[in-house]
ZAKE-883423 format. One record per residue (C-alpha): z, y negated, x negated. Coordinates in Angstrom, 1 decimal. Each point is the difference from the previous one (the first is absolute). Example, Ala and Ser with C-alpha at 12.3 -4.5 7.8 and 13.67 -1.06 7.14 Angstrom:
<nodes>
NODE      up   north    east
NODE     7.8     4.5   -12.3
NODE    -0.7    -3.4    -1.4
</nodes>
This chain:
<nodes>
NODE      up   north    east
NODE   -10.9   -36.3   -19.6
NODE     1.0     0.3    -3.6
NODE     0.2     3.6    -1.1
NODE     3.3    -0.6    -2.0
NODE     1.7    -2.2     2.6
NODE     3.7     0.6     0.3
NODE     1.9    -1.5     2.9
NODE     3.7    -0.8    -0.4
NODE     2.0    -0.8     3.2
NODE     3.5    -1.4     0.2
NODE     1.7     0.4     3.3
NODE     2.6    -2.7     0.6
NODE     2.9     0.5     2.4
NODE    -0.7    -0.9     3.6
NODE     0.9    -3.4     1.1
NODE     2.6     0.2     2.8
NODE    -1.6    -0.4     3.4
NODE    -3.6     0.8    -1.2
NODE    -1.8     2.9     1.6
NODE     1.1     3.2    -1.6
NODE    -2.3     0.8    -3.0
NODE    -3.0    -1.3     1.9
NODE    -1.4    -2.2    -2.7
NODE     0.7     2.6    -2.7
NODE    -1.9     2.8     1.9
NODE    -2.9    -2.3     0.8
NODE    -0.2    -0.8    -3.7
NODE     0.1     3.6    -1.0
NODE    -2.8     0.9     2.5
NODE    -2.1    -2.8    -1.6
NODE     0.6     1.4    -3.5
NODE    -0.8     3.5     1.1
NODE    -3.3    -1.3     1.5
NODE    -0.9    -1.9    -3.1
NODE     0.7     3.0    -2.2
NODE    -2.3     2.2     2.1
NODE    -2.8    -2.6    -0.1
NODE    -0.1    -0.1    -3.8
NODE     0.2     2.7    -2.6
NODE     3.1     2.2     0.0
NODE     2.9    -2.3    -0.8
NODE     3.6     0.7    -0.7
NODE     2.6    -1.4     2.3
NODE     3.5    -0.5    -1.4
NODE     2.8    -0.9     2.5
NODE     2.9    -1.9    -1.6
NODE     3.4     0.0     1.8
NODE     2.2    -2.9    -1.2
NODE     3.5     0.7    -1.1
NODE     2.6    -0.3     2.6
NODE    -2.4     0.3     2.9
NODE     2.6     2.2     1.8
NODE    -2.3     1.0     2.9
NODE    -0.6     3.8    -0.1
NODE    -2.6    -0.3     2.7
NODE    -1.8    -2.8    -1.9
NODE    -0.1     2.2    -3.1
NODE    -1.1     3.0     2.0
NODE    -2.8    -2.1     1.6
NODE    -1.2    -1.1    -3.5
NODE    -0.1     3.6    -1.3
NODE    -1.7     1.1     3.2
NODE    -2.7    -2.6    -0.5
NODE    -0.5     1.2    -3.6
NODE    -0.4     3.6     1.1
NODE    -2.4    -0.9     2.9
NODE    -2.0    -2.2    -2.4
NODE    -0.5     3.1    -2.2
NODE    -1.1     2.1     3.0
NODE    -2.3    -2.7     1.4
NODE    -1.6    -0.3    -3.4
NODE    -0.6     3.8    -0.1
NODE    -1.7    -0.1     3.4
NODE    -2.2    -2.9    -1.2
NODE    -0.9     2.0    -3.1
NODE    -1.0     2.9     2.2
NODE    -2.2    -2.3     2.2
NODE    -1.6    -1.3    -3.2
NODE    -0.6     3.3    -1.6
NODE     3.1     0.0    -2.2
NODE     1.9     3.3    -0.4
NODE     2.8     1.8    -1.5
NODE    -0.6     3.3    -1.7
NODE     1.1     2.9     2.4
NODE     2.8     1.9    -1.5
NODE     1.2    -2.8    -2.2
NODE     2.8    -0.5     2.5
NODE     1.0    -2.7     2.4
NODE     2.0    -3.1    -1.0
NODE     3.8     0.4     0.3
NODE    -0.1    -2.2     3.1
NODE    -2.0     2.6     1.9
NODE    -3.4    -1.6    -0.4
NODE    -3.1     2.0     1.0
NODE    -2.8     0.7    -2.4
NODE    -3.3    -1.5     1.3
NODE    -1.5     3.5    -0.1
NODE     2.3     0.9     2.9
NODE    -0.5    -3.2     1.9
NODE    -3.8     0.6     0.4
NODE    -1.4     3.4     0.4
NODE    -3.1    -0.5    -2.2
NODE     0.0    -3.6    -1.1
NODE    -2.6     0.4    -2.6
NODE    -2.5     1.8     2.2
NODE     0.4    -1.1     3.6
NODE     2.1    -3.1     0.0
NODE     2.4     1.8     2.4
NODE     2.4    -2.1     2.1
NODE     3.1    -1.1    -1.8
NODE     2.9     2.2     1.2
NODE    -2.2     2.8     1.3
NODE     1.8     2.6    -2.1
NODE     3.3    -1.1     1.4
NODE    -0.8    -0.9     3.6
NODE    -1.6     3.3     1.1
NODE     2.4     1.4     2.6
NODE    -1.0     3.7     0.1
NODE     1.5     1.7    -3.0
NODE    -1.6     2.5    -2.3
NODE     1.3     3.3    -1.4
NODE    -1.7     1.8    -2.8
NODE     0.8     3.6    -1.2
NODE     0.5     0.3    -3.8
NODE    -1.7     2.8    -1.8
NODE    -2.0     0.9    -3.1
NODE    -2.4    -2.9     0.7
NODE     2.7    -2.6     0.3
NODE     3.0     1.1    -2.1
NODE    -0.2    -2.6    -2.9
NODE     1.6    -3.4     0.0
NODE    -3.5    -1.6    -0.4
NODE    -1.4     1.7     3.2
NODE     3.2    -0.5     2.0
NODE    -0.1    -3.7    -0.8
NODE    -3.6    -0.2     1.1
NODE     0.8     1.7     3.3
NODE     3.0    -2.4     0.5
NODE    -2.1    -3.1    -0.7
NODE    -2.8     1.4     2.3
NODE     2.5     0.2     2.9
NODE     2.4     3.0    -0.2
NODE     3.4    -0.7     1.5
NODE     1.5     3.5    -0.1
NODE    -0.7     2.9    -2.4
NODE     0.2     3.5     1.3
NODE     1.2     2.9    -2.2
NODE    -1.2     3.3     1.3
NODE     2.6     2.7    -0.8
NODE    -2.6     2.7     0.8
NODE    -1.3    -0.5    -3.5
NODE     1.5    -0.7    -3.4
NODE     3.5     0.5    -1.4
NODE     3.2    -2.0     0.1
NODE    -0.5    -1.5    -3.5
NODE    -3.4    -1.3     1.0
NODE     1.4    -1.6     3.2
NODE     2.9    -1.7    -1.9
NODE    -2.5    -1.5    -2.5
NODE    -2.1    -1.4     2.8
NODE     3.0    -1.6     1.7
NODE     0.8    -1.6    -3.4
NODE    -3.5    -1.4    -0.3
NODE    -0.1    -1.4     3.5
NODE     3.4    -1.7    -0.5
NODE    -1.2    -1.5    -3.2
NODE    -3.1    -1.3     1.8
NODE     2.3    -1.4     2.7
NODE     2.1    -1.8    -2.6
NODE    -3.0    -1.5    -1.7
NODE    -1.4    -1.5     3.2
NODE     3.4    -0.8     1.5
NODE    -1.2     1.5     3.3
NODE     1.7     2.9     1.9
NODE    -2.0     3.2     0.0
NODE     0.8     2.9     2.3
NODE     0.0     3.6    -1.1
NODE    -0.4     2.9     2.5
NODE     1.0     3.5    -1.0
NODE    -1.9     2.5     2.1
NODE     1.5     3.5     0.3
NODE    -2.4     2.9     0.3
NODE     1.5     1.7     3.0
NODE    -0.4     3.7     1.0
NODE    -3.4     1.4    -0.9
NODE    -0.9     3.2     1.9
NODE    -2.4     2.1    -1.9
NODE    -1.5     3.6     0.1
NODE     0.6     2.5    -2.7
NODE    -2.4     1.4    -2.7
NODE    -3.1     2.1     0.6
NODE    -1.3     3.0    -1.9
NODE    -3.2    -1.9    -0.8
NODE     0.5    -3.3    -1.8
NODE    -2.9    -1.4     2.1
NODE     1.8     0.9     3.2
NODE    -1.7     1.3     3.1
NODE    -2.5    -1.3     2.6
NODE     1.1     0.3     3.7
NODE    -2.5    -0.3     2.9
NODE     0.5    -1.3     3.5
NODE     1.5     2.6     2.4
NODE     1.5     2.4    -2.5
NODE     3.7     0.8    -0.2
NODE     2.2    -1.0    -2.9
NODE     3.7     0.6    -0.5
NODE     2.7    -2.1    -1.7
NODE     3.2     1.9    -1.0
NODE     2.9     0.0    -2.4
NODE    -1.3     2.8    -2.2
NODE    -0.3    -1.2    -3.7
NODE    -3.0     2.4    -0.6
NODE    -3.2    -1.8    -1.1
NODE    -2.1    -1.2     2.9
NODE    -3.2     1.7     1.3
NODE    -2.8    -0.8     2.4
NODE     2.3     0.9     2.9
NODE     3.5    -1.4    -1.0
NODE     1.9    -2.2    -2.4
NODE     3.7    -0.9    -0.5
NODE     1.4    -3.1     1.7
NODE     3.3    -0.3    -1.8
NODE     1.7    -2.1     2.7
NODE     2.0     2.3     2.3
NODE     1.1    -3.0     2.1
NODE    -3.6    -0.8     0.9
NODE    -1.0     3.6     0.8
NODE     3.2     0.3     2.1
NODE    -0.9    -3.1     2.0
NODE    -3.8     0.6     0.7
NODE    -1.0     1.4     3.3
NODE    -3.3     1.0     1.6
NODE    -2.1    -3.1     0.6
NODE     1.4    -1.9    -2.9
NODE    -2.4    -1.4    -2.6
NODE    -0.2     0.3    -3.8
NODE    -2.1    -2.3    -2.2
NODE    -1.0     1.1    -3.5
NODE    -1.0    -2.1    -2.9
NODE     0.4    -3.5     1.6
NODE    -1.5     1.2     3.3
NODE    -3.2     1.5    -1.5
NODE     0.8     3.3     1.7
NODE     1.7     0.4     3.4
NODE     1.7     3.1     1.5
NODE     1.9     0.8     3.2
NODE     2.9     2.4     0.2
NODE    -0.8     2.9     2.3
NODE     3.0     2.2    -0.8
NODE     3.4    -0.3    -1.7
NODE     2.5     2.6    -1.1
NODE     2.8     0.6    -2.5
NODE    -1.1    -1.7    -3.2
NODE    -3.7    -0.7     0.9
NODE    -2.4    -1.9     2.2
NODE    -3.5     1.2     0.9
NODE    -2.6    -2.7     0.3
NODE    -3.6    -0.5     1.3
NODE    -2.3    -2.0    -2.3
NODE    -1.4    -2.9     2.0
NODE    -1.6    -1.9    -2.9
NODE    -0.9     2.2    -3.0
NODE    -0.2    -0.8    -3.7
NODE     1.4     0.9    -3.3
NODE     3.7     0.5    -0.5
NODE     1.4     0.4    -3.5
NODE     3.2    -0.1    -2.0
NODE     2.8    -2.4     1.0
NODE    -2.0    -1.8     2.7
NODE     2.0    -2.3     2.3
NODE     1.0     1.0     3.5
NODE     0.6    -2.5     2.9
NODE     1.7     1.0     3.2
NODE    -0.7    -2.9     2.5
NODE     1.3     1.7     3.1
NODE     3.6     0.8    -1.0
NODE     3.0    -1.8    -1.4
NODE     0.8     1.9    -3.1
NODE     3.7     0.9    -0.2
NODE     0.4    -0.9    -3.7
NODE     1.5    -2.9    -1.9
NODE    -2.4    -2.8    -0.9
NODE     1.6     0.0    -3.4
NODE    -1.0     2.9    -2.3
NODE     2.0     0.9    -3.1
NODE    -2.4    -2.1    -2.0
NODE     0.4    -3.0     2.3
NODE     3.8     0.2    -0.3
NODE    -0.3     0.0    -3.8
NODE    -2.5    -2.8     0.1
NODE     2.2    -2.0     2.4
NODE     3.0     0.3    -2.3
NODE    -2.1    -1.3    -2.9
NODE    -1.4    -2.8     2.2
NODE     3.5    -1.2     0.7
NODE     0.4    -0.7    -3.7
NODE    -3.2    -2.1    -0.2
NODE    -0.5    -3.6     0.8
NODE    -2.2     0.6     3.0
NODE     0.2    -1.6     3.5
NODE    -1.5     2.4     2.5
NODE    -0.1     3.8     0.4
NODE    -2.5     1.7     2.3
NODE     0.5     3.3     1.7
NODE    -3.1     2.1     0.7
NODE    -0.8     2.2     3.1
NODE     2.8    -1.5     2.2
NODE     0.2     2.0     3.2
NODE     3.1    -1.3     1.7
NODE     2.8    -2.6    -0.3
NODE     2.3     2.5    -1.6
NODE    -2.3     0.2    -3.0
NODE     0.5    -3.7    -0.8
NODE     3.7     0.3     0.6
NODE     0.3     2.8    -2.5
NODE    -1.6    -2.1    -2.7
NODE     2.1    -3.0     0.8
NODE     3.1     2.1    -0.3
NODE    -1.1     1.0    -3.5
NODE    -0.7    -3.6    -1.0
NODE     3.4    -1.1     1.2
NODE     1.0    -3.7    -0.6
NODE    -2.7    -0.7    -2.6
NODE    -2.3    -2.9     0.8
NODE    -3.1     2.1     0.4
NODE    -2.3    -0.7     3.0
NODE    -1.2     3.1     1.9
NODE    -3.6     0.4     1.1
NODE    -1.3     2.8     2.2
NODE    -3.6     1.3    -0.5
NODE    -1.3     0.9     3.5
NODE    -2.5     2.8    -0.5
NODE     1.3     2.7     2.5
NODE    -0.9     0.0     3.7
NODE     3.6     0.4     1.1
NODE     1.1    -3.1    -1.8
NODE    -2.5    -2.1     2.0
NODE     0.0     1.8     3.4
NODE     3.7     0.8     0.4
NODE     2.2    -2.1    -2.3
NODE    -1.8    -3.1    -1.0
NODE     2.5    -2.6     1.4
NODE     3.0     1.8    -1.5
NODE    -1.6     0.4    -3.4
NODE    -1.0    -3.6    -0.2
NODE     3.5    -1.1     1.0
NODE     1.5     2.0    -2.9
NODE    -2.4    -1.2    -2.7
NODE    -0.4    -3.2    -2.0
NODE    -3.8     0.6    -0.1
NODE    -2.7     2.2     1.3
NODE    -3.2     1.3    -1.6
NODE    -3.0     1.1     2.1
NODE    -1.0     2.9    -2.3
NODE    -3.4     0.7     1.5
NODE    -1.0     2.8    -2.4
NODE     2.1     2.8     1.4
NODE     0.3    -1.7     3.3
NODE    -3.8     0.2     0.3
NODE     0.1     3.7    -0.9
NODE     2.7     0.9     2.6
NODE    -1.4    -2.1     2.8
NODE    -3.4    -0.6     1.5
NODE    -2.0    -2.5    -2.1
NODE    -0.7    -2.1     3.0
NODE     3.7    -0.3     0.7
NODE     0.9    -1.5    -3.4
NODE    -1.1    -3.6     0.7
NODE     1.9    -0.1     3.3
NODE     3.1     1.5    -1.7
NODE    -0.3    -2.6    -2.7
NODE     0.2    -2.8     2.5
NODE     2.8     1.7     1.9
NODE     2.1     0.3    -3.2
NODE    -0.6    -3.6    -1.0
NODE     0.9    -1.3     3.5
NODE     3.3     2.0     0.0
NODE     0.8    -1.4    -3.5
NODE    -0.7    -3.5     1.2
NODE     2.2     0.5     3.1
NODE     2.9     1.1    -2.2
NODE    -0.7    -2.4    -2.9
NODE    -0.6     2.7    -2.6
NODE    -2.6    -0.5    -2.7
NODE    -3.0     2.4     0.2
NODE    -2.5     1.1    -2.6
NODE    -3.4     1.5     0.7
NODE    -1.1     2.4    -2.7
NODE    -2.5     2.7    -1.1
NODE    -3.8    -0.1    -0.6
NODE    -0.2    -3.8     0.6
NODE    -2.6    -0.5    -2.8
NODE    -0.5     3.6    -0.9
NODE    -3.6    -0.5    -1.3
NODE     1.3    -2.4    -2.7
NODE     1.5     2.9    -1.9
NODE    -3.5     0.4    -1.4
NODE    -1.9    -3.1     1.3
NODE     0.5    -3.7    -0.9
NODE    -0.6    -0.9     3.7
NODE     1.4     1.4     3.2
NODE    -1.9     1.1     3.0
NODE    -0.2    -2.5     2.8
NODE     1.9     2.4     2.2
NODE     2.9     0.0    -2.5
NODE     0.0    -3.8    -0.1
NODE     0.2     0.1     3.8
NODE     2.8     2.6    -0.2
NODE     2.2    -2.3    -2.1
NODE    -0.8    -2.9     2.3
NODE     1.0     2.0     3.1
NODE     3.4     0.8    -1.5
NODE     0.5    -3.7    -0.7
NODE    -1.1    -1.0     3.5
NODE     2.2     2.7     1.5
NODE     3.0    -1.8    -1.6
NODE     0.9     2.1    -3.1
NODE     2.4    -1.5    -2.4
NODE    -1.7     1.7    -2.9
NODE    -3.0     2.1    -1.0
NODE     0.0     2.6    -2.8
NODE    -2.3     1.5    -2.6
NODE     0.5     3.6    -1.1
NODE    -2.5     1.7    -2.3
NODE    -2.0    -3.2    -0.2
NODE     2.6    -1.6    -2.3
NODE     1.7     3.2    -1.4
NODE    -3.1     2.0    -1.2
NODE    -3.1    -2.1     0.9
NODE    -2.4    -1.5    -2.4
NODE     0.4    -3.5     1.4
NODE     3.8    -0.6     0.8
NODE     0.0    -3.7    -0.6
NODE    -3.2    -0.6     2.0
NODE     1.4     2.1     2.8
NODE     3.1    -2.2     0.2
NODE    -2.2    -3.2    -0.2
NODE    -2.3     1.3     2.7
NODE     3.0     0.7     2.3
NODE     1.4    -3.4    -0.7
NODE    -3.2    -1.7     0.9
NODE    -0.2     1.8     3.3
NODE     3.6    -1.0     0.7
NODE    -0.7    -3.6    -0.8
NODE    -3.2    -0.1     2.1
NODE     1.5     1.6     3.0
NODE     3.1    -2.3    -0.1
NODE    -2.3    -3.1     0.0
NODE    -1.6     1.3     3.2
NODE     0.9    -1.8     3.2
NODE     0.2     3.4     1.7
NODE     2.8     1.1    -2.3
NODE     2.0    -3.2     0.7
NODE    -0.6     0.3     3.7
NODE     1.2     3.6     0.0
NODE     3.2    -1.0    -1.9
NODE     0.7    -2.9     2.4
NODE    -0.4     2.2     3.0
NODE     2.4     2.6    -1.5
NODE     2.6    -2.7    -0.9
NODE     0.1    -1.3     3.5
NODE     0.8     3.4     1.5
NODE     2.1     1.4    -2.9
NODE     3.3     1.6     1.2
NODE     3.2    -1.5    -1.4
NODE     3.6     1.0     0.0
NODE     1.1    -3.2     1.6
NODE     2.2    -1.1    -2.9
NODE     0.5    -3.4    -1.6
NODE    -1.7     1.4    -3.1
NODE    -3.1     0.8     2.1
NODE     0.1    -3.4     1.6
NODE     0.0    -1.9    -3.3
NODE    -2.6     2.4    -1.6
NODE    -2.3    -0.6     3.0
NODE     0.7    -3.7    -0.2
NODE    -0.9    -0.1    -3.7
NODE    -3.4     1.4     0.7
NODE    -0.6    -2.6     2.8
NODE     1.4    -2.9    -2.0
NODE    -2.2     0.9    -3.0
NODE    -3.1     0.0     2.1
NODE     0.9    -3.3     1.7
NODE     0.8    -2.0    -3.1
NODE    -2.7     1.7    -2.1
NODE     2.4     1.4    -2.5
NODE    -1.3     1.8    -3.1
NODE     2.5     2.8     0.1
NODE     3.2     1.4     1.6
NODE     2.8     0.5    -2.5
NODE     2.6     2.6     1.1
NODE     3.3     0.5    -1.9
NODE     1.0     3.7     0.2
NODE     2.4     2.5    -1.4
NODE    -1.4     3.4     1.0
NODE    -3.4    -1.1     1.3
NODE     0.7     0.8     3.7
NODE    -0.7    -3.6     1.2
NODE    -3.2    -0.2    -2.1
NODE    -1.4     3.1     1.6
NODE     0.7    -1.5     3.4
NODE    -1.8    -3.2    -1.0
NODE    -2.9     2.1    -1.3
NODE    -0.3     1.9     3.2
NODE    -0.5    -3.3     1.8
NODE    -3.3    -0.4    -1.9
NODE     0.3    -3.8    -0.8
NODE    -3.1    -1.9    -1.1
NODE     1.5    -1.0    -3.3
NODE     1.5     2.1    -2.9
NODE     3.6     1.1     0.0
NODE     2.0    -0.6    -3.2
NODE     3.1     2.2    -0.2
NODE     2.8    -1.4    -2.2
NODE     2.6     2.6    -1.0
NODE     2.5     0.7    -2.7
NODE    -0.8     3.7     0.2
NODE    -2.9     1.3    -2.1
NODE    -0.1     3.2     2.1
NODE    -0.5    -2.0     3.2
NODE    -2.7    -2.1    -1.5
NODE    -1.9     3.0    -1.2
NODE     0.3     1.9     3.3
NODE    -1.4    -3.0     1.8
NODE    -3.2     0.3    -2.1
NODE    -1.2     2.3     2.8
NODE     0.7    -2.4     2.9
NODE    -2.9    -1.9     1.5
NODE    -0.4    -3.6    -1.2
NODE     3.2     0.1    -2.1
NODE     0.4    -1.2    -3.6
NODE     3.4     0.4    -1.6
NODE     1.9    -1.8    -2.7
NODE     3.3     0.8    -1.5
NODE     2.3    -3.0    -0.5
NODE     3.5     0.4    -1.5
NODE     2.4    -2.0     2.2
NODE     3.5     0.2     1.4
NODE     0.1     1.1     3.6
NODE     3.1    -2.2     0.6
NODE    -1.8    -3.3    -0.4
NODE     1.2    -3.5     0.8
NODE    -2.3    -2.2     2.1
NODE    -1.2    -2.0    -2.9
NODE    -0.7     3.2    -2.0
NODE    -2.0     1.4     2.9
NODE    -2.1    -3.2    -0.1
NODE    -0.8     0.6    -3.7
NODE    -0.8     3.6     0.8
NODE    -2.5    -1.1     2.6
NODE    -1.7    -2.0    -2.8
NODE    -0.2     3.1    -2.1
NODE    -1.6     1.9     2.9
NODE    -2.6    -2.8     0.4
NODE    -0.7     0.3    -3.7
NODE    -0.7     3.7     0.5
NODE    -2.5    -0.9     2.7
NODE    -1.6    -2.4    -2.4
NODE    -0.2     2.4    -2.8
NODE    -1.6     2.6     2.2
NODE    -2.7    -2.5     1.0
NODE     1.0    -0.5     3.6
NODE     1.3    -3.5    -0.4
NODE    -2.6    -2.1    -1.8
NODE     1.2    -3.5     0.9
NODE     3.4    -1.8     0.2
NODE    -0.9    -0.8     3.6
NODE    -0.5     3.7     1.0
NODE     2.6     1.3     2.4
NODE     1.8     3.4     0.1
NODE     2.3     1.5     2.7
NODE     3.2     1.6    -1.3
NODE     2.3     2.4     1.8
NODE     3.3     1.3    -1.2
NODE     3.3     1.6     1.1
NODE     3.0    -2.1    -1.1
NODE     2.3     1.3    -1.4
NODE    -2.3     2.2    -2.0
NODE     0.5     3.7    -0.4
NODE     0.0     1.1     3.7
NODE    -3.0     2.3     0.5
NODE    -2.3    -1.0     2.8
NODE     1.9    -3.2     0.9
NODE    -2.0    -3.2     0.2
NODE     1.4    -3.3     1.4
NODE    -1.8    -2.8    -1.9
NODE    -3.6    -1.4     0.2
NODE    -1.1    -2.9    -2.2
NODE    -3.3    -1.8    -0.6
NODE    -0.3    -1.3    -3.5
NODE    -2.7    -1.6    -2.2
NODE    -1.3     1.0    -3.4
NODE     1.3    -3.3    -1.5
NODE     3.4     1.6    -0.6
NODE     3.6    -0.5     1.1
NODE     0.1    -3.7    -1.0
NODE    -2.3    -1.0     2.9
NODE     1.7     2.1     2.7
NODE     2.5    -1.3     2.6
NODE     3.5     1.4    -0.2
NODE     1.8     2.0     2.6
NODE     3.4     0.1    -1.6
NODE     2.7    -2.3    -1.3
NODE     2.8     0.6    -2.6
NODE     1.9     2.2     2.5
NODE    -2.8     2.5     0.4
NODE    -2.7     0.5     2.6
NODE    -0.1    -2.7     2.7
NODE    -2.7    -0.8     2.5
NODE    -0.8    -3.7    -0.5
NODE    -2.4    -2.3     1.8
NODE    -1.2    -2.5    -2.6
NODE    -0.5    -3.6     1.0
NODE    -3.7    -0.8     0.2
NODE     0.1    -2.6    -2.7
NODE     1.4     2.4    -2.6
NODE    -1.8     3.2     0.8
NODE    -2.5     1.3    -2.5
</nodes>
């Protein structure tokens, strides 16, 4: 209990025939416990010269790293903290401000920031474009930042990417970036009067290709492909659905409409055509220029707006080529949902339920049902899905959401969404940090609900699989983790494919993805229940080296606050040899004590299944 106590430990070579490292690890556990009981103490492991055991040395270093992590967790419990933004230790330690959501105010549970399963996306805009605010949003819960290419220039977007990557480096935690393309915007032309005109129910109004200024009876619609496709009975929605018209006549270069819901129409107002599949590319000239620029940025996801059919996604994937960019489809057109949903989901790495335009083009009472249908299809195919738009809309101007908005966020979580997104709330609102915190609190509360766990368990029992060995081990890992009370499932992955499968199984413990690829780690920031860490290791590992690598993985789990005791267990899955996407053939249960306390499954000749005699087994 002395504040300046220093503990020096000398590890002697193991006596032949003694249990492997058993006494050493018990001693280390005792020292760790003593250090945590008193004031913050320093622990200096000393390896004698000539020890010769690489595993022994690795175990000692592992205990040192884990002692640092356990101490940080204890500090968080006792009110200690590290200043956000000061950066994490080189070992990957987590600042206390991230371990607890609001330790100084609420005494939040240790690990709450890390153990929430549903991820959070936040749109970056004028209200959130500085390092200071982006850091606050990250600490509050943001996992992926969305860059909206409908606004701002390329130079601004490049600067934001740089800021986010600096934030990522300072916290040693992967952060995803989603670049969202604007997509085709269909708008009317310009009127003679700057104030536009007012149309009344029942009157006729014409849309044509004439560039003359609009009047009370007509206006230009500079989209010949739309005018050529519309037929009597088709609908047009003006200004986000505020006005509604029905086509009663079509001809060469024009359509005549009847006004069903009147109102004011003015310059450049948007036009939606919910009853037709528009024969145009989803990528405008601006989108193509933006996409070429995005390919030069260090971003992870690119989203395509107003997807109508599978060919739209394929067109963008062809332009991306072999670059490691994940593709997300924003579903906001009726045809994408009613005709092509399965095929679009199959082509994409992620799906966004973009309820803004979807709610304009479809009946408002249909949107909740469609949301559930999209989420179910994404779960069936194992594709991450984001629910977006107007989730906490009132928090643009108010510090508290409406109760209906809180229920809306909760419904998306109960439905099984991988992530929920904020748009104007974080981009242009008055309370961006508070909006993220509010959303995070709703997530944490729902995920502690027994109804949520029951829903996930029911889904997991009936989840379709591909019948592969990878699926068998992934499902087994979930079951084993629940049986032994493991604190986490650690998945070694190259591209992230196996991790997404594990995430789709909705295990009751966090999934830690270990990869050598920063791109894979960042893209997995969107996947439910997944927390990634980049470790630099050789894929062509010998058996002994793999054992040490498992120790590093356990240290990651400790540093993230999941493993808080040397006796905690984690379940590990991997594909050996490494580097084969989607191949998993190994499942291990290991403790937080480190490799020195684990039984061996190999000898000097490589991997061998050995049955240990009872008297020598640890």
